[in-house]
Each structure stands twice: as C-alpha cells, then as structure tokens.
C-alpha positions as CSV (number, residue, x, y, z in Angstrom):
1,M,10.8,-11.0,-4.1
2,A,7.9,-13.4,-4.2
3,H,8.5,-17.2,-4.5
4,R,6.5,-17.2,-7.8
5,V,9.0,-15.0,-9.5
6,A,12.2,-15.7,-7.6
7,A,13.3,-18.5,-9.8
8,M,12.5,-16.7,-13.1
9,Q,15.3,-15.1,-15.0
10,P,15.1,-12.4,-17.7
11,T,13.6,-13.8,-20.9
12,I,16.0,-15.3,-23.4
13,F,15.0,-12.4,-25.7
14,T,16.2,-9.9,-23.2
15,A,19.4,-11.8,-22.6
16,M,20.3,-12.2,-26.2
17,T,19.4,-8.6,-27.1
18,E,21.7,-7.3,-24.4
19,L,24.5,-9.6,-25.6
20,A,23.9,-8.4,-29.2
21,L,24.2,-4.8,-28.1
22,K,27.3,-5.4,-26.1
23,H,29.0,-7.0,-29.2
24,Q,27.3,-4.7,-31.8
25,A,25.8,-7.8,-33.5
26,V,23.2,-7.8,-36.2
27,N,20.1,-8.9,-34.3
28,L,18.2,-11.7,-36.0
29,G,17.0,-12.9,-32.6
30,Q,14.1,-10.9,-31.3
31,G,11.0,-11.0,-33.5
32,F,10.1,-7.4,-34.2
33,P,10.4,-5.5,-37.5
34,D,13.0,-2.8,-37.7
35,F,11.1,-1.0,-40.5
36,D,8.2,1.4,-40.3
37,P,4.6,0.2,-40.3
38,P,2.4,1.0,-43.3
39,D,1.5,4.7,-43.7
40,F,-2.2,4.1,-43.5
41,I,-2.1,2.7,-40.0
42,R,0.2,5.5,-38.8
43,E,-2.0,8.2,-40.3
44,A,-5.0,6.5,-38.6
45,A,-3.3,6.7,-35.3
46,I,-2.4,10.4,-35.8
47,E,-6.0,11.2,-36.6
48,A,-7.3,9.3,-33.6
49,V,-4.9,11.1,-31.2
50,R,-6.3,14.4,-32.7
51,G,-9.8,13.2,-32.0
52,P,-11.8,12.5,-28.9
53,Y,-10.1,9.2,-28.0
54,N,-7.4,10.2,-25.4
55,Q,-9.1,9.1,-22.2
56,Y,-9.9,5.7,-20.8
57,A,-11.3,3.2,-23.3
58,P,-14.1,1.0,-22.1
59,G,-12.7,-2.1,-20.3
60,V,-13.9,-4.3,-23.1
61,G,-12.2,-2.1,-25.7
62,Q,-13.3,0.5,-28.2
63,L,-16.5,-0.6,-29.9
64,P,-15.3,0.3,-33.5
65,L,-12.4,-2.1,-33.1
66,R,-14.6,-4.9,-31.7
67,Q,-16.9,-4.3,-34.7
68,A,-14.0,-4.4,-37.1
69,I,-12.7,-7.7,-35.6
70,A,-16.2,-9.2,-35.9
71,T,-16.4,-8.1,-39.5
72,R,-13.0,-9.5,-40.3
73,M,-13.7,-12.9,-38.6
74,K,-16.9,-13.1,-40.6
75,N,-15.5,-12.2,-43.9
76,R,-12.2,-14.2,-43.7
77,Y,-13.3,-17.2,-41.7
78,A,-17.1,-17.3,-41.7
79,L,-17.1,-17.0,-37.9
80,S,-19.8,-14.9,-36.3
81,Y,-19.1,-13.0,-33.1
82,K,-21.2,-10.4,-31.3
83,P,-19.0,-7.3,-30.7
84,Q,-21.0,-6.5,-27.5
85,D,-20.0,-9.5,-25.4
86,E,-18.0,-12.0,-27.5
87,I,-14.9,-9.9,-28.2
88,L,-12.5,-8.4,-25.7
89,I,-9.6,-5.9,-26.5
90,T,-6.4,-6.6,-24.6
91,V,-2.9,-5.1,-24.2
92,G,-1.5,-7.3,-26.8
93,A,-2.0,-11.1,-27.3
94,T,0.3,-11.6,-24.2
95,E,-2.2,-10.0,-21.9
96,A,-5.0,-12.0,-23.5
97,L,-3.2,-15.2,-22.8
98,A,-2.4,-14.2,-19.2
99,A,-6.0,-13.1,-18.6
100,T,-7.2,-16.4,-20.0
101,M,-5.1,-18.4,-17.6
102,M,-6.1,-16.2,-14.6
103,G,-9.8,-16.3,-15.6
104,L,-10.2,-20.0,-16.5
105,L,-7.7,-22.0,-14.4
106,D,-8.0,-23.1,-10.8
107,P,-4.9,-24.3,-8.9
108,G,-3.9,-27.7,-10.1
109,D,-5.7,-27.4,-13.5
110,E,-3.7,-28.6,-16.4
111,V,-3.0,-27.1,-19.8
112,I,-1.8,-29.0,-22.9
113,L,0.9,-27.3,-24.9
114,F,2.7,-28.1,-28.1
115,D,6.5,-27.8,-27.6
116,P,8.4,-25.9,-28.7
117,C,6.2,-22.9,-27.8
118,F,6.5,-19.2,-27.1
119,D,8.2,-18.7,-23.8
120,S,5.4,-16.7,-22.1
121,Y,2.9,-19.6,-22.1
122,R,4.3,-21.6,-19.2
123,P,4.8,-18.6,-16.8
124,A,1.2,-17.4,-17.5
125,I,-0.1,-20.9,-16.6
126,E,2.1,-21.1,-13.5
127,F,1.1,-17.7,-12.3
128,A,-2.5,-18.9,-12.3
129,G,-1.6,-22.0,-10.4
130,G,-1.9,-24.3,-13.4
131,R,0.3,-27.1,-14.6
132,T,1.6,-27.7,-18.1
133,R,1.5,-31.0,-20.0
134,S,3.6,-30.8,-23.2
135,S,3.2,-32.6,-26.5
136,V,6.6,-32.5,-28.1
137,L,6.7,-31.8,-31.9
138,R,10.0,-32.9,-33.4
139,P,11.8,-31.8,-36.6
140,P,11.9,-31.9,-39.5
141,H,8.1,-32.1,-40.0
142,W,6.9,-31.3,-36.4
143,Q,4.0,-33.8,-36.6
144,I,1.6,-34.5,-33.8
145,D,1.8,-37.9,-32.1
146,P,-1.9,-38.8,-31.6
147,A,-1.3,-41.5,-29.0
148,A,1.1,-39.3,-27.0
149,L,-1.3,-36.4,-27.2
150,E,-4.2,-38.5,-25.9
151,A,-2.1,-39.8,-23.1
152,L,-1.6,-36.2,-21.8
153,V,-5.3,-35.8,-20.9
154,S,-6.2,-36.3,-17.3
155,P,-9.2,-35.5,-15.1
156,R,-7.5,-32.2,-14.3
157,T,-7.0,-31.1,-17.9
158,R,-8.9,-27.9,-18.5
159,L,-7.4,-26.2,-21.6
160,L,-5.5,-27.0,-24.8
161,L,-3.3,-24.1,-26.1
162,L,-2.5,-24.1,-29.8
163,N,-0.4,-21.6,-31.8
164,S,-0.8,-21.7,-35.5
165,P,1.2,-20.5,-37.4
166,Q,3.5,-21.6,-34.6
167,N,6.4,-19.6,-33.1
168,P,9.2,-20.6,-33.1
169,I,9.0,-23.4,-35.7
170,G,6.9,-21.8,-38.5
171,K,4.4,-24.7,-38.6
172,V,1.0,-24.2,-40.0
173,Y,-1.4,-26.9,-38.8
174,S,-3.3,-28.8,-41.5
175,R,-7.0,-29.3,-41.5
176,A,-6.4,-33.0,-40.7
177,E,-4.3,-32.1,-37.6
178,L,-6.9,-29.5,-36.5
179,E,-9.7,-32.0,-36.9
180,R,-7.7,-34.4,-34.6
181,I,-7.2,-31.7,-32.0
182,A,-10.9,-30.7,-32.2
183,A,-12.0,-34.3,-31.7
184,L,-9.8,-34.5,-28.6
185,C,-11.2,-31.3,-27.2
186,I,-14.8,-32.4,-27.8
187,R,-14.2,-35.9,-26.5
188,H,-12.7,-34.7,-23.2
189,D,-14.7,-31.4,-22.9
190,L,-11.6,-29.2,-23.1
191,I,-11.6,-25.4,-23.8
192,A,-9.3,-24.6,-26.7
193,V,-7.2,-21.4,-26.7
194,T,-5.6,-20.5,-30.0
195,D,-2.9,-17.9,-30.5
196,E,-3.2,-16.8,-34.1
197,V,-1.1,-13.6,-34.2
198,Y,0.8,-14.8,-37.3
199,E,-2.4,-15.7,-39.2
200,A,-1.6,-13.3,-42.1
201,I,2.1,-14.5,-42.6
202,L,1.8,-17.7,-44.7
203,F,4.0,-19.2,-47.4
204,D,3.8,-21.8,-50.1
205,D,0.1,-21.8,-50.5
206,Q,-0.5,-22.6,-46.9
207,Q,-4.0,-21.8,-45.5
208,H,-4.8,-20.5,-42.0
209,I,-7.7,-22.4,-40.6
210,P,-9.0,-21.2,-37.2
211,L,-9.7,-24.1,-34.9
212,A,-12.9,-22.3,-34.0
213,S,-14.2,-22.8,-37.6
214,L,-14.3,-26.5,-37.2
215,P,-17.7,-28.2,-36.3
216,G,-18.4,-28.1,-32.6
217,M,-15.4,-25.8,-31.8
218,Q,-16.6,-22.2,-31.8
219,E,-18.6,-22.7,-28.6
220,R,-15.4,-24.0,-26.8
221,T,-12.7,-21.9,-28.3
222,L,-11.0,-18.6,-27.4
223,T,-9.3,-17.1,-30.5
224,I,-6.5,-14.7,-29.7
225,S,-4.8,-12.4,-32.2
226,S,-3.4,-8.8,-32.5
227,L,-2.3,-6.0,-34.8
228,A,1.4,-6.4,-34.0
229,K,2.7,-8.9,-36.5
230,T,0.3,-8.2,-39.4
231,F,0.8,-4.4,-39.3
232,S,4.4,-4.2,-37.9
233,V,3.2,-2.3,-34.8
234,T,4.6,-4.6,-32.0
235,G,5.0,-1.5,-29.8
236,W,1.3,-0.7,-29.9
237,K,0.3,-3.8,-27.9
238,V,-3.3,-4.0,-29.3
239,G,-4.6,-7.5,-29.1
240,W,-8.0,-9.3,-28.6
241,A,-9.8,-12.5,-27.7
242,A,-13.0,-13.7,-29.4
243,G,-15.1,-16.5,-28.1
244,P,-18.3,-17.4,-26.1
245,A,-19.6,-14.7,-23.9
246,E,-19.1,-16.7,-20.7
247,L,-15.4,-17.2,-21.5
248,I,-14.9,-13.6,-22.5
249,E,-16.5,-12.5,-19.2
250,A,-13.9,-14.7,-17.3
251,L,-11.1,-12.9,-19.1
252,L,-12.6,-9.5,-18.5
253,R,-12.8,-10.2,-14.7
254,A,-9.1,-10.9,-14.7
255,K,-8.1,-8.1,-17.1
256,Q,-10.0,-5.4,-15.2
257,F,-7.5,-5.6,-12.4
258,I,-4.4,-6.1,-14.6
259,T,-4.6,-3.1,-17.0
260,F,-8.3,-2.2,-17.1
261,C,-7.9,-0.9,-20.7
262,G,-5.3,-0.3,-23.3
263,A,-4.4,2.8,-25.4
264,A,-7.7,4.2,-26.7
265,P,-6.5,6.0,-29.9
266,L,-4.5,3.0,-31.0
267,Q,-7.6,0.9,-30.8
268,I,-9.4,3.3,-33.1
269,A,-6.5,3.2,-35.5
270,G,-6.7,-0.6,-35.4
271,A,-10.3,-0.5,-36.4
272,E,-9.3,1.5,-39.5
273,A,-6.4,-0.8,-40.3
274,L,-8.6,-4.0,-40.2
275,G,-10.7,-2.6,-43.0
276,I,-7.8,-2.8,-45.5
277,G,-8.3,-4.9,-48.6
278,D,-7.0,-8.4,-49.4
279,E,-4.2,-7.0,-51.6
280,F,-2.4,-5.8,-48.5
281,Y,-2.3,-9.3,-47.0
282,T,-1.1,-10.8,-50.3
283,E,1.8,-8.3,-50.5
284,L,2.6,-8.8,-46.8
285,A,3.0,-12.5,-47.2
286,D,5.0,-12.2,-50.5
287,D,7.3,-9.6,-48.9
288,Y,8.1,-11.9,-46.0
289,R,8.5,-14.9,-48.3
290,Q,11.3,-13.1,-50.2
291,R,13.1,-12.3,-46.9
292,R,12.6,-15.9,-45.8
293,D,14.0,-17.3,-49.1
294,F,17.0,-15.0,-48.9
295,L,17.9,-16.0,-45.4
296,V,17.3,-19.7,-46.1
297,E,19.9,-19.6,-48.9
298,V,22.4,-17.7,-46.7
299,L,22.1,-20.2,-43.9
300,K,22.3,-23.2,-46.3
301,D,25.4,-21.7,-47.8
302,C,26.8,-21.8,-44.3
303,A,26.2,-25.6,-44.3
304,L,23.4,-25.2,-41.7
305,N,20.4,-27.5,-41.8
306,V,17.5,-25.1,-42.3
307,L,14.1,-26.5,-41.4
308,P,11.0,-25.6,-43.4
309,S,9.0,-22.5,-42.4
310,Q,5.4,-22.5,-43.6
311,G,4.4,-19.3,-41.8
312,T,5.5,-16.6,-39.2
313,Y,8.7,-14.8,-39.7
314,Y,11.1,-17.3,-38.2
315,L,13.4,-20.1,-39.3
316,M,14.5,-22.9,-37.1
317,V,18.0,-24.3,-37.8
318,D,19.4,-27.7,-36.8
319,I,23.0,-26.9,-35.6
320,S,23.9,-30.4,-34.5
321,T,26.6,-30.7,-37.2
322,A,28.0,-27.2,-36.7
323,G,30.6,-28.2,-34.1
324,R,29.9,-25.3,-31.9
325,G,28.3,-27.0,-28.9
326,D,24.6,-26.8,-27.9
327,D,22.1,-24.1,-28.8
328,V,23.2,-21.7,-26.0
329,E,26.9,-22.1,-26.8
330,F,26.3,-21.8,-30.5
331,C,24.3,-18.5,-30.1
332,R,27.0,-17.1,-27.8
333,W,29.7,-17.9,-30.3
334,L,27.6,-16.5,-33.1
335,V,27.2,-13.2,-31.4
336,E,30.8,-12.9,-30.0
337,E,32.7,-14.2,-33.0
338,V,30.4,-13.7,-36.1
339,G,28.5,-10.7,-35.0
340,V,25.0,-12.0,-35.6
341,A,22.4,-12.8,-32.9
342,A,19.9,-15.6,-32.9
343,I,17.8,-17.3,-30.2
344,P,18.6,-20.7,-28.6
345,A,15.6,-23.0,-28.8
346,S,15.9,-24.7,-25.4
347,P,13.9,-22.1,-23.5
348,F,10.9,-22.9,-25.8
349,Y,10.7,-26.4,-24.4
350,T,9.4,-27.8,-21.1
351,N,12.4,-30.1,-21.2
352,P,15.2,-27.8,-22.5
353,V,17.2,-30.8,-23.7
354,E,14.7,-31.2,-26.5
355,G,16.0,-27.9,-28.0
356,K,19.7,-28.3,-27.5
357,N,20.4,-28.7,-31.3
358,L,18.0,-26.0,-32.5
359,V,18.4,-22.2,-33.0
360,R,15.8,-19.7,-34.2
361,F,16.5,-16.9,-36.6
362,T,14.1,-14.1,-37.6
363,F,13.9,-12.5,-41.0
364,C,11.5,-9.6,-40.1
365,K,14.3,-7.1,-40.7
366,S,15.1,-4.5,-43.4
367,W,17.1,-5.6,-46.4
368,P,20.2,-3.7,-45.4
369,V,20.2,-5.5,-42.1
370,L,19.6,-8.9,-43.7
371,E,22.4,-8.2,-46.2
372,E,24.8,-7.2,-43.4
373,A,23.9,-10.3,-41.5
374,A,24.6,-12.4,-44.7
375,Q,28.1,-10.9,-45.1
376,R,29.0,-11.5,-41.4
377,L,27.7,-15.1,-41.7
378,K,29.7,-15.5,-44.9
379,Q,32.9,-14.5,-43.1
380,G,32.1,-16.3,-39.9
381,F,31.5,-19.6,-41.6
382,A,34.2,-19.0,-44.3
383,V,31.7,-19.3,-47.2
384,P,33.3,-18.3,-50.5
385,E,30.2,-16.6,-51.9
386,I,26.6,-15.9,-50.8
387,N,23.9,-15.4,-53.3
388,S,22.1,-12.1,-52.8
389,G,19.3,-11.5,-55.3
390,T,17.7,-8.9,-53.0
391,P,14.3,-7.9,-54.5
392,I,13.7,-4.3,-55.4
393,N,10.8,-3.1,-53.3
C-alpha cells in the first residue's frame, strides 16, 4: 500500500452505512435518494441505450450534453460558455474536483477551503501534492470571518474552493459574501473552484448565485455541477466543469488518464433532462422543503438543536446538550439503541474537534422511511408525540 493512502480509512459514509446495515437502522446518513428518478430522465436513458451511443464517448464528453449545459448556464445565470472547449463532462462532480486538483496544483500549492466541507476535498488536494488552508464557519449562522479568510492567503495560495449550497451545513452564500470572496480572488490572483451540485435545491426564497457570474470572475472560475442531486441519479455519475478553455484543458489532461470518458448513453439522457422546464425545479425544491420541515419538527420534538438549512438536503444538529458524548459517540448510540443512522460532523473539518458537537441528517428519503425514522426517534428520545402532517404527493 502506498504511503499516500496508507493512513486513509474508509469514508465516514461507508463506516456509518455498514453500521446501519448491521443494526438494521433507518439510514438518514448517506445522502442519496431512496426513491426513483423522474420518468422522463429514465425514458431518455432507455432511448439512448437503444440508440448509437454505446461505445466510448469523446474524452471531453458528448456534444449534446455540453450544448445543453451551455444553454442552461446562459438561460439561468446569463453565463456564456463555448461547448467546444469551455465545458468538460466528467464521471460525477467528484472526478471533476479530483481532475481540477491534479491539473492545476503543483506540490506545495495551497487551496483555501470553508470548513465544514465535503470529505473528498482534502484527499483530492493531498493526492495532487497540495495543502489545505481552512476558513472555519461556525454555527448557527456559518458566517465568513473576513480577517481570518484574508490571513489564509500566502504566496503559495493557488485555488479557493467554494461549495454553495454547502454540504453539510445547508448554507447558501449571499451576494455580499460572494462579492467578498470574489474581491479576495481578484486581489490575490486566485483561481476559484465552485462545487454547485445542490444548485436546484433551495429553500425559503434563497437564490443560487454562481460565483462566476460576478464581475471579473468568469475568467478565473471553474464551475462544477452534476445531474446527481437535481435528478435523483446519484448512481449515474454524470458531472461537468465549465470555465476558461485553458483551465478546462488542464482538467482534460488529468482526466484522460483517470477515466478517459464516462457512460455515453447517460450523457445523452442528461442532455435531454437539462431541457426540462422551470416547473420541475420549483416542484423539486418544494418537495424537499416539505421533507426538511417534517424532519426539523421531529428533531426539535426530540429536544435537539436543529440549525437552519437554506439548501441541499441536509440538516445539521447541535447535540451538545443531548448527553450522549461527542458526535461519533452520539451517532453510534443513535444506530445501536435508536435504530437511526446519521453522520458525525468531525470528518468534515480539518480540525475534527470543531465538529465534535455536530451531526448531519439527510432528508432525501421516501416518506415511509422518514416516518419510520420519526417513530424510532420518538421512542429513542422518549417523546410523547411527534407531529406527522405528511404531504400527499
């Protein structure tokens, strides 16, 4: 085993899912829907498999999907990208992020992150020989500390990586925050990398503003997204990156020796899906809002401190008054004694101590699963009654 992986353990998602299976717990940990994707995208995939799309796709991805992404970016965000050389199709957003680090970082280069962040970010940076510099966002409002952020920049800082809406905290960055980040990038000549996979899952009148849409940022920003969260197809692994041609070329040079290309027919189906009207996105966000509100009330009835979620399909909970130890101990107790799985937050931090009182729940589950979790939580926390109010879909 190489030194670069010897110290790496299975991801917290793998560990908690295995524990949940062992104890037959309701899994509100790993963030994938347990319900079927929309019929229109499945039918598009079937038609694509029946068509002439079953051999290697071009390394940059199927042209119809690149064109559909360019159209979507133009219509939704007034951002113009050339499908020929400013959009790259990847095997999910995770590969796009890994190829970004391999293609843009030299050993010793630094990347600014906002903790708590998705747990694949740091390994991708480390594989490329980079170093992380973390700006810690703290509950309940997860606000940026401008002075602390500025202090992270050094002569070796190369990239700033931003996730909005942000997993695991459900934060949607405001225009004022994005303007502050943009000014920092321009002032220090940094490349911005944005993970926007939850861009369509927004609540309470929140607006997704791509960092690339701010003045002076499109020419220094790589925007990454995917089909997975929007269309409930996490198993398809169809993602993309959009940005200046020279940055896309750097990603392609790395990607060509990682996967070369992804599943050709699924890319064609993705092109079809991205042409769906705005009504779909409105219904998607409203559906997840109902699931969020249901789980919020359940957890509050259990006397847990639920933190606000503006987007994504996650809730962060402060368990400091629960009397069940730190986040890892709490989650183990929750699985073994209550029969519900969640994710301890400490792995999302560079300094795990920052997350010792926080736990992440997901609500991207079917209503019967959410209701079963509610009943188990009610019994486990000795709650007299939990409000249901399940919407009729």
